[in-house]
C-alpha positions in Angstrom: 55.6 56.7 -26.8 57.0 56.7 -23.6 58.5 58.7 -22.4 61.8 57.4 -22.1 62.1 56.2 -25.1 63.9 59.0 -27.2 62.5 59.4 -31.3 65.0 59.5 -33.7 63.6 58.2 -36.6 61.2 60.5 -38.7 58.3 59.5 -40.7 56.9 61.7 -43.1 52.7 61.4 -44.3 51.0 63.3 -47.3 47.4 63.2 -46.5 44.8 65.3 -48.3 43.7 68.6 -46.8 39.9 67.3 -45.1 42.1 64.2 -43.9 44.4 66.5 -42.4 42.1 68.6 -40.8 40.4 66.0 -39.3 43.9 64.6 -37.6 44.7 67.9 -36.1 40.7 68.2 -34.7 41.3 64.6 -33.0 44.7 65.6 -31.7 43.4 69.0 -30.0 40.5 66.6 -28.4 43.2 64.5 -27.1 45.2 67.1 -25.9 47.9 65.8 -28.4 50.1 67.0 -31.2 49.3 65.8 -34.5 52.6 63.5 -34.6 52.2 61.9 -31.2 48.4 60.9 -31.7 49.2 59.3 -35.4 52.2 57.6 -34.0 50.3 56.4 -30.6 47.3 54.8 -32.9 49.2 53.5 -35.7 51.9 51.7 -32.8 48.3 49.9 -32.1 46.7 49.3 -35.3 50.7 47.9 -36.0 50.8 46.0 -33.5 47.2 44.6 -34.0 48.4 43.3 -37.2 51.6 41.7 -36.3 49.6 40.0 -33.7 46.9 38.8 -36.3 50.0 37.6 -38.5 51.4 34.9 -36.4 48.4 33.8 -35.2 45.8 31.4 -37.2 42.4 30.1 -36.4 41.8 26.4 -36.7 38.2 25.3 -37.0 37.1 22.3 -34.0 38.1 19.3 -37.1 40.9 20.6 -37.7 41.9 21.9 -34.5 41.3 18.4 -33.0 43.6 16.6 -36.0 46.4 19.2 -35.0 46.6 19.1 -31.2 46.2 14.8 -32.2 49.6 15.2 -34.4 51.5 17.1 -32.5 51.1 15.2 -28.9 51.7 11.6 -30.9 54.4 12.4 -33.2 56.1 9.9 -36.0 59.2 8.8 -35.1 61.9 10.1 -36.5 63.3 9.1 -40.0 66.5 8.4 -41.3 67.1 12.3 -43.2 66.0 13.9 -40.0 68.4 12.2 -37.6 71.5 12.7 -40.1 69.8 16.4 -39.9 70.5 16.7 -36.3 73.2 14.8 -36.1 74.4 17.8 -38.1 77.2 20.1 -35.7 75.4 23.4 -37.3 72.5 22.3 -39.2 
């Protein structure tokens, strides 16, 4: 965690004795506290998870169809024009 960010929220975690022992060993090897080691590792994993949930992959054929659709969208219909004409859509 960046030194200038104040850690002001608490997270509690229950683990088996072997899991705790392993975390303690890993933290010692990294010259960190268990909290710092776990937090750093889980923040990286959380960022990966969030990124993965916001990304989608298309097959080549689907990608071409998607790009074609957004490259030449249809003309707006009456309902869409009415929606955008509202002051607070």
